[in-house]
PDBQT receptor file of N, H, CA, C and O in Angstrom, charges set to zero:
ATOM      1  N   UNK A   1      51.214  13.038  64.452  1.00  0.00    +0.000 N 
ATOM      2  CA  UNK A   1      52.591  13.577  63.505  1.00  0.00    +0.000 C 
ATOM      3  C   UNK A   1      53.739  12.622  63.164  1.00  0.00    +0.000 C 
ATOM      4  O   UNK A   1      54.706  12.830  62.431  1.00  0.00    +0.000 OA
ATOM      5  N   UNK A   2      53.349  11.321  63.994  1.00  0.00    +0.000 N 
ATOM      6  H   UNK A   2      52.563  11.152  64.590  1.00  0.00    +0.000 HD
ATOM      7  CA  UNK A   2      54.745  10.663  63.543  1.00  0.00    +0.000 C 
ATOM      8  C   UNK A   2      54.830   9.982  62.000  1.00  0.00    +0.000 C 
ATOM      9  O   UNK A   2      55.781   9.525  61.367  1.00  0.00    +0.000 OA
ATOM     10  N   UNK A   3      53.611  10.106  61.738  1.00  0.00    +0.000 N 
ATOM     11  H   UNK A   3      52.838  10.478  62.253  1.00  0.00    +0.000 HD
ATOM     12  CA  UNK A   3      53.362   9.951  60.219  1.00  0.00    +0.000 C 
ATOM     13  C   UNK A   3      53.999  11.261  59.354  1.00  0.00    +0.000 C 
ATOM     14  O   UNK A   3      54.859  11.202  58.474  1.00  0.00    +0.000 OA
ATOM     15  N   UNK A   4      53.489  12.149  59.741  1.00  0.00    +0.000 N 
ATOM     16  H   UNK A   4      52.790  12.197  60.455  1.00  0.00    +0.000 HD
ATOM     17  CA  UNK A   4      54.024  13.514  59.031  1.00  0.00    +0.000 C 
ATOM     18  C   UNK A   4      55.933  13.078  58.882  1.00  0.00    +0.000 C 
ATOM     19  O   UNK A   4      56.474  12.861  57.798  1.00  0.00    +0.000 OA
ATOM     20  N   UNK A   5      56.707  13.038  60.333  1.00  0.00    +0.000 N 
ATOM     21  H   UNK A   5      56.268  13.215  61.214  1.00  0.00    +0.000 HD
ATOM     22  CA  UNK A   5      57.867  12.751  60.202  1.00  0.00    +0.000 C 
ATOM     23  C   UNK A   5      58.227  11.661  59.524  1.00  0.00    +0.000 C 
ATOM     24  O   UNK A   5      59.429  11.734  59.269  1.00  0.00    +0.000 OA
ATOM     25  N   UNK A   6      57.759  10.715  59.126  1.00  0.00    +0.000 N 
ATOM     26  H   UNK A   6      56.782  10.655  59.332  1.00  0.00    +0.000 HD
ATOM     27  CA  UNK A   6      57.869   9.192  58.935  1.00  0.00    +0.000 C 
ATOM     28  C   UNK A   6      58.133   9.986  56.992  1.00  0.00    +0.000 C 
ATOM     29  O   UNK A   6      59.180   9.615  56.463  1.00  0.00    +0.000 OA
ATOM     30  N   UNK A   7      57.385  10.785  56.281  1.00  0.00    +0.000 N 
ATOM     31  H   UNK A   7      56.534  11.087  56.711  1.00  0.00    +0.000 HD
ATOM     32  CA  UNK A   7      57.371  10.677  54.677  1.00  0.00    +0.000 C 
ATOM     33  C   UNK A   7      58.453  12.045  54.889  1.00  0.00    +0.000 C 
ATOM     34  O   UNK A   7      59.182  12.265  53.921  1.00  0.00    +0.000 OA
ATOM     35  N   UNK A   8      58.583  12.877  55.974  1.00  0.00    +0.000 N 
ATOM     36  H   UNK A   8      57.991  12.698  56.760  1.00  0.00    +0.000 HD
ATOM     37  CA  UNK A   8      59.341  13.884  55.713  1.00  0.00    +0.000 C 
ATOM     38  C   UNK A   8      60.979  13.439  56.008  1.00  0.00    +0.000 C 
ATOM     39  O   UNK A   8      61.868  14.279  55.870  1.00  0.00    +0.000 OA
ATOM     40  N   UNK A   9      61.188  12.464  56.300  1.00  0.00    +0.000 N 
ATOM     41  H   UNK A   9      60.466  11.781  56.413  1.00  0.00    +0.000 HD
ATOM     42  CA  UNK A   9      62.762  11.559  56.474  1.00  0.00    +0.000 C 
ATOM     43  C   UNK A   9      62.649  10.999  55.367  1.00  0.00    +0.000 C 
ATOM     44  O   UNK A   9      63.627  11.086  54.625  1.00  0.00    +0.000 OA
ATOM     45  N   UNK A  10      61.283  10.142  54.811  1.00  0.00    +0.000 N 
ATOM     46  H   UNK A  10      60.489  10.071  55.414  1.00  0.00    +0.000 HD
ATOM     47  CA  UNK A  10      61.644   9.196  53.961  1.00  0.00    +0.000 C 
ATOM     48  C   UNK A  10      61.892  10.392  52.515  1.00  0.00    +0.000 C 
ATOM     49  O   UNK A  10      62.801  10.073  51.748  1.00  0.00    +0.000 OA
ATOM     50  N   UNK A  11      61.272  11.423  52.254  1.00  0.00    +0.000 N 
ATOM     51  H   UNK A  11      60.534  11.682  52.878  1.00  0.00    +0.000 HD
ATOM     52  CA  UNK A  11      61.137  12.348  51.373  1.00  0.00    +0.000 C 
ATOM     53  C   UNK A  11      62.793  12.956  51.153  1.00  0.00    +0.000 C 
ATOM     54  O   UNK A  11      63.119  12.992  49.967  1.00  0.00    +0.000 OA
ATOM     55  N   UNK A  12      63.912  13.453  52.189  1.00  0.00    +0.000 N 
ATOM     56  H   UNK A  12      63.647  13.423  53.153  1.00  0.00    +0.000 HD
ATOM     57  CA  UNK A  12      64.731  13.957  52.437  1.00  0.00    +0.000 C 
ATOM     58  C   UNK A  12      65.806  12.677  52.348  1.00  0.00    +0.000 C 
ATOM     59  O   UNK A  12      66.848  12.859  51.719  1.00  0.00    +0.000 OA
ATOM     60  N   UNK A  13      65.594  11.601  52.871  1.00  0.00    +0.000 N 
ATOM     61  H   UNK A  13      64.747  11.453  53.381  1.00  0.00    +0.000 HD
ATOM     62  CA  UNK A  13      66.467  10.711  52.376  1.00  0.00    +0.000 C 
ATOM     63  C   UNK A  13      66.832  10.468  51.058  1.00  0.00    +0.000 C 
ATOM     64  O   UNK A  13      67.980  10.247  50.674  1.00  0.00    +0.000 OA
ATOM     65  N   UNK A  14      65.528  10.527  50.169  1.00  0.00    +0.000 N 
ATOM     66  H   UNK A  14      64.595  10.706  50.481  1.00  0.00    +0.000 HD
ATOM     67  CA  UNK A  14      65.717  10.052  49.309  1.00  0.00    +0.000 C 
ATOM     68  C   UNK A  14      66.231  10.988  48.530  1.00  0.00    +0.000 C 
ATOM     69  O   UNK A  14      66.953  10.581  47.620  1.00  0.00    +0.000 OA
ATOM     70  N   UNK A  15      66.025  12.395  48.653  1.00  0.00    +0.000 N 
ATOM     71  H   UNK A  15      65.438  12.726  49.393  1.00  0.00    +0.000 HD
ATOM     72  CA  UNK A  15      66.425  13.473  47.349  1.00  0.00    +0.000 C 
ATOM     73  C   UNK A  15      67.731  14.156  47.670  1.00  0.00    +0.000 C 
ATOM     74  O   UNK A  15      68.436  14.816  46.908  1.00  0.00    +0.000 OA
ATOM     75  N   UNK A  16      67.984  13.774  49.384  1.00  0.00    +0.000 N 
ATOM     76  H   UNK A  16      67.411  13.237  50.003  1.00  0.00    +0.000 HD
ATOM     77  CA  UNK A  16      69.770  14.140  49.687  1.00  0.00    +0.000 C 
ATOM     78  C   UNK A  16      70.818  13.956  48.462  1.00  0.00    +0.000 C 
ATOM     79  O   UNK A  16      71.657  14.781  48.101  1.00  0.00    +0.000 OA
ATOM     80  N   UNK A  17      70.534  12.515  47.842  1.00  0.00    +0.000 N 
ATOM     81  H   UNK A  17      69.852  11.845  48.135  1.00  0.00    +0.000 HD
ATOM     82  CA  UNK A  17      71.781  12.180  47.190  1.00  0.00    +0.000 C 
ATOM     83  C   UNK A  17      71.727  13.099  45.496  1.00  0.00    +0.000 C 
ATOM     84  O   UNK A  17      72.696  13.098  44.736  1.00  0.00    +0.000 OA
ATOM     85  N   UNK A  18      70.917  13.538  45.304  1.00  0.00    +0.000 N 
ATOM     86  H   UNK A  18      70.129  13.539  45.921  1.00  0.00    +0.000 HD
ATOM     87  CA  UNK A  18      70.084  13.643  44.304  1.00  0.00    +0.000 C 
ATOM     88  C   UNK A  18      70.613  16.157  44.244  1.00  0.00    +0.000 C 
ATOM     89  O   UNK A  18      70.650  16.972  43.322  1.00  0.00    +0.000 OA
ATOM     90  N   UNK A  19      70.814  16.236  45.485  1.00  0.00    +0.000 N 
ATOM     91  H   UNK A  19      70.784  15.574  46.234  1.00  0.00    +0.000 HD
ATOM     92  CA  UNK A  19      71.473  17.384  45.726  1.00  0.00    +0.000 C 
ATOM     93  C   UNK A  19      73.087  17.109  46.063  1.00  0.00    +0.000 C 
ATOM     94  O   UNK A  19      73.873  17.967  45.662  1.00  0.00    +0.000 OA
ATOM     95  N   UNK A  20      73.551  16.098  46.691  1.00  0.00    +0.000 N 
ATOM     96  H   UNK A  20      72.912  15.401  47.016  1.00  0.00    +0.000 HD
ATOM     97  CA  UNK A  20      74.756  16.105  46.643  1.00  0.00    +0.000 C 
ATOM     98  C   UNK A  20      75.875  15.955  44.667  1.00  0.00    +0.000 C 
ATOM     99  O   UNK A  20      76.911  16.444  44.217  1.00  0.00    +0.000 OA
ATOM    100  N   UNK A  21      74.608  14.839  44.075  1.00  0.00    +0.000 N 
ATOM    101  H   UNK A  21      73.766  14.442  44.441  1.00  0.00    +0.000 HD
ATOM    102  CA  UNK A  21      75.287  14.934  42.611  1.00  0.00    +0.000 C 
ATOM    103  C   UNK A  21      74.928  16.476  41.984  1.00  0.00    +0.000 C 
ATOM    104  O   UNK A  21      75.646  17.004  41.135  1.00  0.00    +0.000 OA
ATOM    105  N   UNK A  22      74.180  16.865  42.322  1.00  0.00    +0.000 N 
ATOM    106  H   UNK A  22      73.597  16.436  43.012  1.00  0.00    +0.000 HD
ATOM    107  CA  UNK A  22      73.849  18.386  41.680  1.00  0.00    +0.000 C 
ATOM    108  C   UNK A  22      75.205  19.466  42.100  1.00  0.00    +0.000 C 
ATOM    109  O   UNK A  22      75.668  20.469  41.556  1.00  0.00    +0.000 OA
ATOM    110  N   UNK A  23      75.587  18.624  43.459  1.00  0.00    +0.000 N 
ATOM    111  H   UNK A  23      75.211  17.809  43.900  1.00  0.00    +0.000 HD
ATOM    112  CA  UNK A  23      76.552  19.894  43.700  1.00  0.00    +0.000 C 
ATOM    113  C   UNK A  23      77.703  19.569  42.897  1.00  0.00    +0.000 C 
ATOM    114  O   UNK A  23      78.257  20.450  42.240  1.00  0.00    +0.000 OA
ATOM    115  N   UNK A  24      78.141  18.283  42.894  1.00  0.00    +0.000 N 
ATOM    116  H   UNK A  24      77.691  17.567  43.427  1.00  0.00    +0.000 HD
ATOM    117  CA  UNK A  24      79.879  17.742  42.671  1.00  0.00    +0.000 C 
ATOM    118  C   UNK A  24      79.608  17.846  40.578  1.00  0.00    +0.000 C 
ATOM    119  O   UNK A  24      80.367  17.413  39.712  1.00  0.00    +0.000 OA
ATOM    120  N   UNK A  25      78.410  18.497  40.424  1.00  0.00    +0.000 N 
ATOM    121  H   UNK A  25      77.793  18.849  41.128  1.00  0.00    +0.000 HD
ATOM    122  CA  UNK A  25      78.654  18.754  39.081  1.00  0.00    +0.000 C 
ATOM    123  C   UNK A  25      78.571  20.115  38.428  1.00  0.00    +0.000 C 
ATOM    124  O   UNK A  25      78.779  20.662  37.345  1.00  0.00    +0.000 OA
ATOM    125  N   UNK A  26      78.163  20.370  39.640  1.00  0.00    +0.000 N 
ATOM    126  H   UNK A  26      77.994  19.925  40.520  1.00  0.00    +0.000 HD
ATOM    127  CA  UNK A  26      78.167  22.121  38.942  1.00  0.00    +0.000 C 
ATOM    128  C   UNK A  26      78.927  23.102  38.714  1.00  0.00    +0.000 C 
ATOM    129  O   UNK A  26      79.419  23.449  39.788  1.00  0.00    +0.000 OA
ATOM    130  N   UNK A  27      79.257  23.685  37.944  1.00  0.00    +0.000 N 
ATOM    131  H   UNK A  27      78.857  23.403  37.071  1.00  0.00    +0.000 HD
ATOM    132  CA  UNK A  27      80.675  24.393  37.908  1.00  0.00    +0.000 C 
ATOM    133  C   UNK A  27      80.123  26.335  38.175  1.00  0.00    +0.000 C 
ATOM    134  O   UNK A  27      80.945  27.165  38.562  1.00  0.00    +0.000 OA
ATOM    135  N   UNK A  28      78.671  26.696  37.875  1.00  0.00    +0.000 N 
ATOM    136  H   UNK A  28      78.003  26.022  37.561  1.00  0.00    +0.000 HD
ATOM    137  CA  UNK A  28      78.745  28.033  38.110  1.00  0.00    +0.000 C 
ATOM    138  C   UNK A  28      78.961  28.536  39.811  1.00  0.00    +0.000 C 
ATOM    139  O   UNK A  28      78.621  27.675  40.623  1.00  0.00    +0.000 OA
ATOM    140  N   UNK A  29      79.314  29.406  40.193  1.00  0.00    +0.000 N 
ATOM    141  H   UNK A  29      79.589  30.105  39.533  1.00  0.00    +0.000 HD
ATOM    142  CA  UNK A  29      79.762  29.901  41.527  1.00  0.00    +0.000 C 
ATOM    143  C   UNK A  29      78.256  29.858  42.308  1.00  0.00    +0.000 C 
ATOM    144  O   UNK A  29      77.833  29.114  43.193  1.00  0.00    +0.000 OA
ATOM    145  N   UNK A  30      77.886  30.539  41.871  1.00  0.00    +0.000 N 
ATOM    146  H   UNK A  30      78.229  31.143  41.152  1.00  0.00    +0.000 HD
ATOM    147  CA  UNK A  30      76.380  31.466  42.452  1.00  0.00    +0.000 C 
ATOM    148  C   UNK A  30      75.580  30.036  42.810  1.00  0.00    +0.000 C 
ATOM    149  O   UNK A  30      75.377  29.628  43.954  1.00  0.00    +0.000 OA
ATOM    150  N   UNK A  31      75.154  29.341  41.514  1.00  0.00    +0.000 N 
ATOM    151  H   UNK A  31      75.318  29.673  40.585  1.00  0.00    +0.000 HD
ATOM    152  CA  UNK A  31      74.298  28.142  41.636  1.00  0.00    +0.000 C 
ATOM    153  C   UNK A  31      75.001  26.992  42.659  1.00  0.00    +0.000 C 
ATOM    154  O   UNK A  31      74.187  26.599  43.494  1.00  0.00    +0.000 OA
ATOM    155  N   UNK A  32      76.041  26.506  42.749  1.00  0.00    +0.000 N 
ATOM    156  H   UNK A  32      76.703  26.826  42.071  1.00  0.00    +0.000 HD
ATOM    157  CA  UNK A  32      77.208  26.198  43.859  1.00  0.00    +0.000 C 
ATOM    158  C   UNK A  32      76.449  26.418  44.979  1.00  0.00    +0.000 C 
ATOM    159  O   UNK A  32      75.597  25.693  45.493  1.00  0.00    +0.000 OA
ATOM    160  N   UNK A  33      76.989  27.872  45.412  1.00  0.00    +0.000 N 
ATOM    161  H   UNK A  33      77.681  28.461  44.995  1.00  0.00    +0.000 HD
ATOM    162  CA  UNK A  33      76.668  27.916  46.408  1.00  0.00    +0.000 C 
ATOM    163  C   UNK A  33      75.013  27.912  46.838  1.00  0.00    +0.000 C 
ATOM    164  O   UNK A  33      74.599  27.294  47.819  1.00  0.00    +0.000 OA
ATOM    165  N   UNK A  34      74.131  28.725  45.914  1.00  0.00    +0.000 N 
ATOM    166  H   UNK A  34      74.468  29.226  45.117  1.00  0.00    +0.000 HD
ATOM    167  CA  UNK A  34      72.633  28.135  46.090  1.00  0.00    +0.000 C 
ATOM    168  C   UNK A  34      72.598  26.289  46.817  1.00  0.00    +0.000 C 
ATOM    169  O   UNK A  34      72.189  26.002  47.942  1.00  0.00    +0.000 OA
ATOM    170  N   UNK A  35      73.057  25.465  45.952  1.00  0.00    +0.000 N 
ATOM    171  H   UNK A  35      73.390  25.697  45.038  1.00  0.00    +0.000 HD
ATOM    172  CA  UNK A  35      72.962  23.980  46.083  1.00  0.00    +0.000 C 
ATOM    173  C   UNK A  35      73.275  23.816  47.388  1.00  0.00    +0.000 C 
ATOM    174  O   UNK A  35      72.626  23.173  48.213  1.00  0.00    +0.000 OA
ATOM    175  N   UNK A  36      74.380  24.467  47.575  1.00  0.00    +0.000 N 
ATOM    176  H   UNK A  36      74.908  24.989  46.904  1.00  0.00    +0.000 HD
ATOM    177  CA  UNK A  36      74.797  23.771  49.429  1.00  0.00    +0.000 C 
ATOM    178  C   UNK A  36      74.143  24.457  50.691  1.00  0.00    +0.000 C 
ATOM    179  O   UNK A  36      73.957  23.995  51.816  1.00  0.00    +0.000 OA
ATOM    180  N   UNK A  37      73.861  25.642  50.191  1.00  0.00    +0.000 N 
ATOM    181  H   UNK A  37      74.011  26.017  49.276  1.00  0.00    +0.000 HD
ATOM    182  CA  UNK A  37      72.945  26.176  51.177  1.00  0.00    +0.000 C 
ATOM    183  C   UNK A  37      71.398  25.289  51.264  1.00  0.00    +0.000 C 
ATOM    184  O   UNK A  37      70.934  24.904  52.338  1.00  0.00    +0.000 OA
ATOM    185  N   UNK A  38      70.727  25.062  49.924  1.00  0.00    +0.000 N 
ATOM    186  H   UNK A  38      71.104  25.375  49.052  1.00  0.00    +0.000 HD
ATOM    187  CA  UNK A  38      69.932  24.084  50.094  1.00  0.00    +0.000 C 
ATOM    188  C   UNK A  38      70.677  22.348  50.568  1.00  0.00    +0.000 C 
ATOM    189  O   UNK A  38      69.698  21.647  50.313  1.00  0.00    +0.000 OA
ATOM    190  N   UNK A  39      71.283  21.805  50.847  1.00  0.00    +0.000 N 
ATOM    191  H   UNK A  39      72.078  22.375  51.054  1.00  0.00    +0.000 HD
ATOM    192  CA  UNK A  39      72.385  20.685  51.307  1.00  0.00    +0.000 C 
ATOM    193  C   UNK A  39      71.707  21.142  52.640  1.00  0.00    +0.000 C 
ATOM    194  O   UNK A  39      70.560  20.839  52.970  1.00  0.00    +0.000 OA
ATOM    195  N   UNK A  40      72.674  22.003  53.440  1.00  0.00    +0.000 N 
ATOM    196  H   UNK A  40      73.606  22.250  53.172  1.00  0.00    +0.000 HD
ATOM    197  CA  UNK A  40      72.520  22.375  54.787  1.00  0.00    +0.000 C 
ATOM    198  C   UNK A  40      71.717  22.135  55.040  1.00  0.00    +0.000 C 
ATOM    199  O   UNK A  40      71.578  20.946  55.327  1.00  0.00    +0.000 OA
ATOM    200  N   UNK A  41      70.293  23.227  55.169  1.00  0.00    +0.000 N 
ATOM    201  H   UNK A  41      70.406  24.193  54.936  1.00  0.00    +0.000 HD
ATOM    202  CA  UNK A  41      68.624  23.022  54.785  1.00  0.00    +0.000 C 
ATOM    203  C   UNK A  41      68.132  21.543  55.194  1.00  0.00    +0.000 C 
ATOM    204  O   UNK A  41      67.744  21.333  56.344  1.00  0.00    +0.000 OA
ATOM    205  N   UNK A  42      68.153  20.739  54.429  1.00  0.00    +0.000 N 
ATOM    206  H   UNK A  42      68.468  20.909  53.495  1.00  0.00    +0.000 HD
ATOM    207  CA  UNK A  42      67.826  19.617  54.149  1.00  0.00    +0.000 C 
ATOM    208  C   UNK A  42      68.641  19.170  55.193  1.00  0.00    +0.000 C 
ATOM    209  O   UNK A  42      68.075  19.138  56.286  1.00  0.00    +0.000 OA
ATOM    210  N   UNK A  43      69.600  18.880  55.172  1.00  0.00    +0.000 N 
ATOM    211  H   UNK A  43      70.059  18.906  54.284  1.00  0.00    +0.000 HD
ATOM    212  CA  UNK A  43      70.271  18.130  56.059  1.00  0.00    +0.000 C 
ATOM    213  C   UNK A  43      69.958  18.590  57.976  1.00  0.00    +0.000 C 
ATOM    214  O   UNK A  43      69.980  17.706  58.833  1.00  0.00    +0.000 OA
ATOM    215  N   UNK A  44      69.690  20.095  58.327  1.00  0.00    +0.000 N 
ATOM    216  H   UNK A  44      69.672  20.813  57.631  1.00  0.00    +0.000 HD
ATOM    217  CA  UNK A  44      69.204  20.097  58.906  1.00  0.00    +0.000 C 
ATOM    218  C   UNK A  44      67.657  19.916  59.597  1.00  0.00    +0.000 C 
ATOM    219  O   UNK A  44      67.254  20.014  60.756  1.00  0.00    +0.000 OA
ATOM    220  N   UNK A  45      67.045  19.626  58.398  1.00  0.00    +0.000 N 
ATOM    221  H   UNK A  45      67.372  19.547  57.457  1.00  0.00    +0.000 HD
ATOM    222  CA  UNK A  45      65.944  19.383  58.566  1.00  0.00    +0.000 C 
ATOM    223  C   UNK A  45      65.191  18.049  59.290  1.00  0.00    +0.000 C 
ATOM    224  O   UNK A  45      64.279  17.838  60.089  1.00  0.00    +0.000 OA
ATOM    225  N   UNK A  46      66.418  17.100  58.286  1.00  0.00    +0.000 N 
ATOM    226  H   UNK A  46      67.159  17.271  57.637  1.00  0.00    +0.000 HD
ATOM    227  CA  UNK A  46      66.302  15.845  58.426  1.00  0.00    +0.000 C 
ATOM    228  C   UNK A  46      66.874  15.371  60.021  1.00  0.00    +0.000 C 
ATOM    229  O   UNK A  46      66.353  14.579  60.806  1.00  0.00    +0.000 OA
ATOM    230  N   UNK A  47      67.910  16.027  60.138  1.00  0.00    +0.000 N 
ATOM    231  H   UNK A  47      68.333  16.670  59.500  1.00  0.00    +0.000 HD
ATOM    232  CA  UNK A  47      68.131  16.107  61.694  1.00  0.00    +0.000 C 
ATOM    233  C   UNK A  47      67.019  16.077  62.516  1.00  0.00    +0.000 C 
ATOM    234  O   UNK A  47      66.746  15.058  63.150  1.00  0.00    +0.000 OA
ATOM    235  N   UNK A  48      66.263  17.206  62.585  1.00  0.00    +0.000 N 
ATOM    236  H   UNK A  48      66.485  18.035  62.070  1.00  0.00    +0.000 HD
ATOM    237  CA  UNK A  48      65.066  17.966  63.289  1.00  0.00    +0.000 C 
ATOM    238  C   UNK A  48      63.999  16.441  63.350  1.00  0.00    +0.000 C 
ATOM    239  O   UNK A  48      63.474  15.958  64.353  1.00  0.00    +0.000 OA
ATOM    240  N   UNK A  49      63.931  15.968  61.994  1.00  0.00    +0.000 N 
ATOM    241  H   UNK A  49      64.358  16.361  61.179  1.00  0.00    +0.000 HD
ATOM    242  CA  UNK A  49      62.827  15.227  61.825  1.00  0.00    +0.000 C 
ATOM    243  C   UNK A  49      63.178  13.711  62.422  1.00  0.00    +0.000 C 
ATOM    244  O   UNK A  49      62.417  12.916  62.974  1.00  0.00    +0.000 OA
ATOM    245  N   UNK A  50      64.459  13.602  62.148  1.00  0.00    +0.000 N 
ATOM    246  H   UNK A  50      65.077  14.248  61.699  1.00  0.00    +0.000 HD
ATOM    247  CA  UNK A  50      64.795  12.292  63.125  1.00  0.00    +0.000 C 
ATOM    248  C   UNK A  50      64.627  12.645  64.592  1.00  0.00    +0.000 C 
ATOM    249  O   UNK A  50      64.067  11.731  65.197  1.00  0.00    +0.000 OA
ATOM    250  N   UNK A  51      64.924  13.637  65.313  1.00  0.00    +0.000 N 
ATOM    251  H   UNK A  51      65.379  14.379  64.822  1.00  0.00    +0.000 HD
ATOM    252  CA  UNK A  51      64.745  13.581  66.511  1.00  0.00    +0.000 C 
ATOM    253  C   UNK A  51      63.377  13.608  67.371  1.00  0.00    +0.000 C 
ATOM    254  O   UNK A  51      63.089  13.051  68.430  1.00  0.00    +0.000 OA
ATOM    255  N   UNK A  52      62.375  14.773  66.214  1.00  0.00    +0.000 N 
ATOM    256  H   UNK A  52      62.609  15.226  65.354  1.00  0.00    +0.000 HD
ATOM    257  CA  UNK A  52      61.057  14.434  66.960  1.00  0.00    +0.000 C 
ATOM    258  C   UNK A  52      60.320  12.979  66.157  1.00  0.00    +0.000 C 
ATOM    259  O   UNK A  52      59.124  12.727  66.310  1.00  0.00    +0.000 OA
ATOM    260  N   UNK A  53      60.781  12.544  65.730  1.00  0.00    +0.000 N 
ATOM    261  H   UNK A  53      61.752  12.749  65.606  1.00  0.00    +0.000 HD
ATOM    262  CA  UNK A  53      60.329  11.205  65.299  1.00  0.00    +0.000 C 
ATOM    263  C   UNK A  53      60.216  10.226  66.280  1.00  0.00    +0.000 C 
ATOM    264  O   UNK A  53      59.194   9.545  66.373  1.00  0.00    +0.000 OA
ATOM    265  N   UNK A  54      61.469  10.052  67.250  1.00  0.00    +0.000 N 
ATOM    266  H   UNK A  54      62.299  10.605  67.175  1.00  0.00    +0.000 HD
ATOM    267  CA  UNK A  54      61.673   9.046  68.133  1.00  0.00    +0.000 C 
ATOM    268  C   UNK A  54      60.980   9.742  69.700  1.00  0.00    +0.000 C 
ATOM    269  O   UNK A  54      61.356   9.365  70.810  1.00  0.00    +0.000 OA
ATOM    270  N   UNK A  55      60.200  10.527  69.528  1.00  0.00    +0.000 N 
ATOM    271  H   UNK A  55      59.895  10.834  68.626  1.00  0.00    +0.000 HD
ATOM    272  CA  UNK A  55      59.550  11.217  70.459  1.00  0.00    +0.000 C 
ATOM    273  C   UNK A  55      60.247  12.232  71.379  1.00  0.00    +0.000 C 
ATOM    274  O   UNK A  55      59.696  12.559  72.430  1.00  0.00    +0.000 OA
ATOM    275  N   UNK A  56      61.326  12.696  71.058  1.00  0.00    +0.000 N 
ATOM    276  H   UNK A  56      61.774  12.430  70.204  1.00  0.00    +0.000 HD
ATOM    277  CA  UNK A  56      62.517  13.287  72.045  1.00  0.00    +0.000 C 
ATOM    278  C   UNK A  56      61.869  14.923  72.124  1.00  0.00    +0.000 C 
ATOM    279  O   UNK A  56      62.145  15.718  73.022  1.00  0.00    +0.000 OA
ATOM    280  N   UNK A  57      61.170  15.133  71.239  1.00  0.00    +0.000 N 
ATOM    281  H   UNK A  57      60.945  14.487  70.510  1.00  0.00    +0.000 HD
ATOM    282  CA  UNK A  57      61.094  16.841  71.277  1.00  0.00    +0.000 C 
ATOM    283  C   UNK A  57      59.508  16.566  71.504  1.00  0.00    +0.000 C 
ATOM    284  O   UNK A  57      58.989  15.453  71.582  1.00  0.00    +0.000 OA
ATOM    285  N   UNK A  58      58.696  18.122  71.615  1.00  0.00    +0.000 N 
ATOM    286  H   UNK A  58      59.118  19.026  71.552  1.00  0.00    +0.000 HD
ATOM    287  CA  UNK A  58      57.668  18.380  71.687  1.00  0.00    +0.000 C 
ATOM    288  C   UNK A  58      57.252  19.036  70.639  1.00  0.00    +0.000 C 
ATOM    289  O   UNK A  58      57.960  19.884  70.097  1.00  0.00    +0.000 OA
ATOM    290  N   UNK A  59      55.816  18.667  70.142  1.00  0.00    +0.000 N 
ATOM    291  H   UNK A  59      55.240  17.978  70.582  1.00  0.00    +0.000 HD
ATOM    292  CA  UNK A  59      55.455  19.292  68.426  1.00  0.00    +0.000 C 
ATOM    293  C   UNK A  59      54.000  20.304  69.033  1.00  0.00    +0.000 C 
ATOM    294  O   UNK A  59      53.342  20.976  68.239  1.00  0.00    +0.000 OA
TER     295      UNK A  59
């Protein structure tokens, strides 16, 4: 599972800045809310992946 977490962490760290940029440029309130939810989920998933990749969780 370590390779899975490494790939997940890499993907999320690579894509989070793009989501942040989209949030900064968005003018539509519904789309802004959707992007903010996506960002929150991505950050939470990244936190979990970092935690489990260090062997502190159970898989």
